[in-house]
C-alpha positions in Angstrom: -8.5 -73.4 -12.1 -7.1 -71.7 -9.0 -6.7 -68.4 -11.0 -10.3 -68.7 -12.2 -11.5 -69.2 -8.7 -9.6 -66.2 -7.5 -11.0 -64.1 -10.4 -14.5 -65.3 -9.4 -14.0 -64.2 -5.8 -12.6 -60.9 -6.9 -15.5 -60.2 -9.2 -18.2 -61.5 -6.8 -19.1 -58.0 -5.5 -22.3 -56.2 -6.4 -22.3 -54.3 -9.7 -22.9 -50.6 -9.1 -23.5 -47.8 -11.5 -20.2 -46.1 -12.3 -21.6 -42.9 -13.6 -20.3 -41.1 -10.6 -16.8 -42.6 -11.0 -16.9 -43.8 -7.3 -16.8 -47.5 -8.1 -16.1 -49.8 -11.1 -18.5 -52.7 -10.9 -18.4 -52.7 -7.2 -14.6 -52.9 -6.9 -13.1 -50.9 -4.0 -11.4 -47.5 -4.4 -7.6 -47.6 -5.1 -7.2 -46.0 -1.6 -7.1 -49.6 -0.4 -3.4 -50.5 -0.2 -3.8 -53.8 -2.0 -5.1 -52.0 -5.1 -2.7 -49.2 -5.4 -0.5 -51.2 -7.6 -1.0 -54.3 -9.7 0.6 -57.4 -8.2 4.0 -58.1 -9.9 3.3 -61.6 -11.3 4.9 -63.2 -14.3 3.1 -64.5 -16.3 0.0 -62.2 -15.5 -3.3 -63.8 -14.9 -6.8 -62.6 -15.7 -7.2 -61.6 -12.0 -4.0 -59.4 -12.2 -5.2 -57.6 -15.3 -8.6 -56.9 -13.7 -7.0 -55.5 -10.6 -4.9 -53.3 -12.9 -8.0 -52.2 -14.8 -9.7 -51.2 -11.6 -6.8 -49.1 -10.6 -6.6 -47.4 -14.0 -10.3 -46.8 -14.1 -10.3 -45.0 -10.8 -7.4 -42.9 -12.0 -9.5 -42.0 -15.1 -7.0 -43.5 -17.4 -9.7 -45.1 -19.5 -7.7 -45.9 -22.7 -5.3 -48.0 -20.5 -8.3 -49.5 -18.8 -9.6 -50.8 -22.1 -6.2 -52.4 -22.8 -6.1 -54.1 -19.4 -9.6 -55.6 -19.7 -8.9 -56.9 -23.2 -5.7 -58.5 -21.8 -7.8 -60.1 -19.0 -10.2 -61.5 -21.6 -7.3 -63.1 -23.5 -5.9 -64.6 -20.3 -9.3 -66.0 -19.1 -9.5 -69.7 -20.0 -12.1 -70.3 -22.6 -14.4 -72.9 -20.9 -18.0 -73.1 -19.8 -17.1 -72.4 -16.2 -15.9 -68.9 -17.1 -18.9 -67.7 -19.1 -20.3 -65.6 -16.3 -16.9 -64.0 -15.6 -16.4 -63.4 -19.4 -19.8 -61.6 -19.6 -18.7 -59.4 -16.6 -15.5 -58.5 -18.2 -17.3 -57.7 -21.5 -19.6 -55.4 -19.6 -16.6 -53.7 -17.9 -15.0 -53.3 -21.4 -18.1 -51.6 -22.8 -18.2 -49.2 -19.9 -14.5 -48.4 -20.2 -14.9 -47.8 -24.0 -17.9 -45.5 -23.3 -15.8 -43.5 -20.9 -13.1 -43.1 -23.6 -15.7 -41.8 -26.0 -17.0 -39.4 -23.4 -13.5 -38.1 -22.4 -12.8 -37.6 -26.2 -16.1 -35.7 -26.5 -15.4 -33.5 -23.5 -11.9 -32.7 -24.8 -13.3 -31.7 -28.2 -15.9 -29.4 -26.5 -13.2 -27.8 -24.3 -11.1 -27.2 -27.5 -14.1 -25.6 -29.2 -14.8 -23.4 -26.2 -11.1 -22.4 -25.9 -11.0 -21.5 -29.6 -14.1 -19.5 -29.2 -12.6 -17.6 -26.2 -9.4 -17.0 -28.2 -11.4 -15.6 -31.1 -13.1 -13.1 -28.6 -9.9 -12.2 -27.0 -9.1 -8.5 -26.9 -5.8 -8.0 -28.7 -2.7 -7.4 -26.6 -4.3 -8.0 -23.2 -2.9 -10.7 -20.9 -3.3 -11.8 -17.3 0.1 -11.3 -15.7 -0.4 -11.7 -11.9 -3.0 -13.3 -9.6 -3.2 -14.3 -5.9 -6.0 -15.7 -3.8 -9.2 -16.7 -5.6 -10.0 -15.0 -8.9 -12.6 -16.3 -11.3 -13.8 -15.2 -14.8 -17.2 -15.7 -16.3 -17.6 -16.2 -20.1 -21.2 -16.6 -21.3 -22.3 -17.7 -17.9 -19.5 -20.3 -17.5 -17.2 -19.7 -14.6 -13.5 -20.7 -14.8 -10.4 -20.0 -12.8 -8.2 -17.2 -14.0 -4.7 -18.3 -15.1 -1.6 -16.3 -15.5 -0.8 -15.9 -19.2 -4.5 -16.2 -20.2 -6.2 -14.0 -22.7 -8.9 -11.4 -21.9 -12.0 -12.1 -23.9 -14.5 -9.3 -24.6 -17.6 -9.2 -22.3 -15.7 -11.3 -19.7 -16.4 -10.5 -16.1 -13.7 -11.0 -13.5 -14.6 -11.7 -9.9 -11.9 -11.0 -7.3 -12.7 -12.5 -3.9 -11.5 -11.2 -0.4 -7.7 -11.2 0.1 -7.2 -11.8 -3.6 -5.9 -9.8 -6.5 -5.7 -9.7 -10.3 -3.4 -7.9 -12.7 -4.0 -7.5 -16.5 -1.4 -5.7 -18.7 -1.3 -4.7 -22.4 1.4 -4.9 -24.9 1.4 -1.1 -25.0 2.3 -0.8 -21.4 -1.3 -0.3 -19.9 -2.3 -2.0 -16.7 -5.4 -2.8 -14.7 -5.2 -4.2 -11.2 -8.1 -5.2 -8.9 -8.3 -6.5 -5.4 -10.5 -7.6 -2.5 -14.2 -8.3 -3.3 -14.3 -6.5 -6.7 -15.9 -7.3 -9.9 -15.4 -5.7 -13.4 -16.2 -6.5 -17.0 -14.2 -5.8 -20.1 -16.8 -4.2 -22.3 -14.2 -3.5 -25.0 -10.5 -3.0 -25.5 -10.5 0.4 -23.9 -13.6 0.2 -21.6 -14.3 -1.6 -18.4 -17.5 -1.7 -16.3 -16.6 -1.6 -12.6 -19.5 -3.3 -10.9 -18.1 -3.2 -7.3 -14.8 -2.7 -5.5 -11.8 -0.9 -6.9 -9.3 -0.9 -9.7 -5.9 0.6 -10.5 -5.8 1.9 -14.1 -2.4 2.8 -15.6 -2.4 4.6 -19.0 0.8 4.7 -21.2 1.5 8.1 -22.8 -0.4 9.4 -25.8 -3.1 6.8 -26.0 -6.8 7.1 -26.6 -9.1 7.8 -23.6 -10.0 4.8 -21.4 -13.6 4.6 -20.2 -14.6 3.3 -16.8 -18.3 2.7 -16.3 -19.6 2.7 -12.7 -23.1 1.6 -11.7 -24.5 5.1 -12.4 -21.7 7.2 -14.0 -19.2 6.9 -16.9 -15.8 8.6 -16.8 -13.3 8.9 -19.6 -9.6 9.0 -18.5 -6.8 10.4 -20.6 -3.3 11.7 -20.2 -0.5 13.1 -22.5 2.1 11.3 -20.4 2.0 7.9 -18.6 -0.3 8.2 -15.6 -2.1 6.2 -13.0 -5.4 6.5 -11.3 -7.2 4.6 -8.5 -10.9 4.2 -9.0 -13.5 2.9 -6.5 -17.3 2.4 -6.6 -19.1 4.6 -4.0 -22.3 3.7 -2.1 -24.3 6.1 -4.2 -23.3 4.3 -7.5 -20.7 6.9 -8.4 -16.9 6.6 -8.6 -14.1 7.8 -6.4 -11.0 8.9 -8.3 -7.5 9.5 -7.1 -4.7 10.5 -9.5 -1.3 8.9 -8.6 1.5 9.4 -11.0 1.1 12.5 -13.3 -1.7 14.9 -14.3 -4.7 13.0 -15.7 -7.8 14.3 -17.4 -11.2 12.9 -16.4 -14.4 13.6 -18.3 -17.9 13.2 -16.9 -20.9 14.2 -19.0 -18.7 16.4 -21.2 -17.3 18.2 -18.2 -13.5 17.8 -18.1 -11.3 18.1 -15.0 -7.6 17.8 -14.5 -6.4 15.9 -11.4 -2.9 16.3 -10.1 -1.1 13.4 -8.3 -2.7 12.9 -4.9 -6.0 14.8 -5.7 -9.3 13.0 -5.0 -12.6 13.8 -6.6 -16.0 12.1 -6.6 -17.8 11.5 -9.9 -21.4 11.5 -8.8 -24.7 10.6 -10.6 -26.6 13.4 -12.3 -27.3 16.1 -11.5 -24.4 16.4 -9.1 -21.4 15.7 -11.4 -17.9 16.2 -10.0 -17.4 17.0 -6.3 -14.7 19.5 -5.2 -11.2 18.1 -5.2 -9.3 17.2 -2.1 -5.6 16.4 -1.5 -4.9 13.0 0.0 -1.6 11.9 1.4 -0.2 10.1 -1.6 2.8 8.6 0.1 0.6 6.8 2.6 -1.6 5.3 -0.2 1.5 4.1 -2.1 2.8 2.2 1.0 -0.5 0.8 2.2 -2.9 0.3 -0.8 -3.2 -3.3 -1.8 -3.7 -2.2 -5.4 -0.1 -1.0 -5.3 1.6 -3.0 -2.5 -0.4 -6.3 -2.4 1.2 -8.0 -5.3 4.3 -10.2 -5.5 5.7 -8.2 -8.4 5.7 -4.3 -8.0 4.4 -2.1 -10.7 7.0 -1.1 -13.2 6.3 2.6 -12.7 7.1 2.5 -8.9 9.8 5.1 -9.2 7.5 7.6 -10.9 4.9 7.0 -8.1 7.5 7.8 -5.4 8.5 10.9 -7.3 5.0 12.0 -7.6 4.4 11.5 -3.8 7.5 13.5 -3.0 6.5 16.4 -5.3 3.0 16.4 -3.9 4.3 16.6 -0.3 6.2 19.8 -1.3 3.3 21.2 -3.2 0.7 20.9 -0.5 3.0 22.0 2.4 1.5 25.0 4.1 -1.4 25.5 1.7 -3.2 22.2 1.5 -7.0 22.0 1.5 -7.5 18.5 2.8 -5.6 15.4 3.7 -6.9 11.9 4.6 -6.0 10.9 8.2 -6.2 7.7 10.0 -9.0 5.1 9.7 -11.4 5.3 12.7 -13.9 2.6 11.7 -14.6 0.4 8.7 -17.3 2.9 7.6 -15.5 6.3 7.9 -12.2 8.0 7.7 -10.9 11.3 8.8 -10.6 14.2 6.4 -8.8 17.2 7.7 -10.2 20.2 5.8 -8.2 23.5 5.9 -10.2 26.5 4.9 -8.8 29.9 4.3 -8.1 32.0 7.4 -9.0 29.0 9.6 -6.5 27.3 12.0 -5.1 24.0 10.9 -6.4 22.3 14.1 -10.0 22.4 12.8 -11.0 18.9 11.8 -14.0 17.7 9.9 -15.0 14.1 9.7 -16.6 12.7 6.5 -19.1 10.1 7.6 -20.2 7.4 5.2 -23.7 5.9 5.2 -24.0 2.8 7.4 -22.9 -0.3 5.5 -23.4 -3.6 7.2 -21.6 -5.6 4.5 -18.1 -5.2 6.1 -15.1 -2.9 5.5 -15.6 -0.2 2.9 -14.4 -0.8 -0.6 -12.3 2.3 -0.5 -10.3 1.1 2.6 -9.9 -2.4 1.3 -8.6 -1.2 -2.1 -6.8 2.1 -1.2 -6.5 2.1 2.6 -4.3 0.6 5.3 -3.2 -2.8 4.3 -2.9 -3.9 7.9 -6.7 -3.9 8.2 -7.1 -6.8 5.8 -3.8 -8.4 5.9 -1.3 -9.4 8.7 
């Protein structure tokens, strides 16, 4: 009778809706010390099983909750004084079984969605590195990007500030993106760069890879393995910097060859390609988060260093332009050397005022110290 009285006192709280999972028929959260573990009593009483059921329910272990409540019903003496308690336990059992059914349903839905994503997965593409906060959106549903995951077609990846994503292919290709960027895999060899910047590495002798900006589309190809940095400009075009070996870029059927360290703008019609400029490749390799911001370095680091050394010798004494230090978040120095003009002349390339924060170019390609300690 004492056990029945204890059970009555334990079950005397108000019955709340448990749809939110915050309570189970008014029982306190397992954060209370006396509910974190079921009392070790032998033999167990109905009260002990109810306490255990409350703990299991709050831990979302619903199948075990059902077992505990069924055990409490067995242990509860079958007499008229326990009718109200038995009805309460039966209600708790019904709710726990409903939670089991709901959990099973959600698991089936998740399996169906995972299978659908796998069926849409682009062959040979996998997530190999991430840091910070990176999300992917599939059919309007957002989920966290996990290392080892597939890359479904039409999937948009969102890389937040001080974050990065690396996707590699079985054939040796790679895409990296960092710091407030977003891009969509339109197909196996096509991405739409909505904002920010990416690194694109092409293995040798592969089909052209298309990068779609807001207002331009550029096809990139190379007979040998090569790397290019691509960033969205304020005008909706793309900024391109070759890094490893010569790479061909095609805009509106106009083709241009970029040597390592050369920069060109792909601008919306009718402008097309801008003139090329030499940027200091060695500085970019050391400071750009696309290259230096990840835990694991790119496997072609040696080729990049060799390209930087060869560029330094190539542009010595006859360079047209080099990128200097960053002055503000909205502009950087470009030292332009024209023929028959002294090297001290300096021209500053101003960018339109952008109140949204540091420029995408500098976050992706520029001095890492600006965005990271």
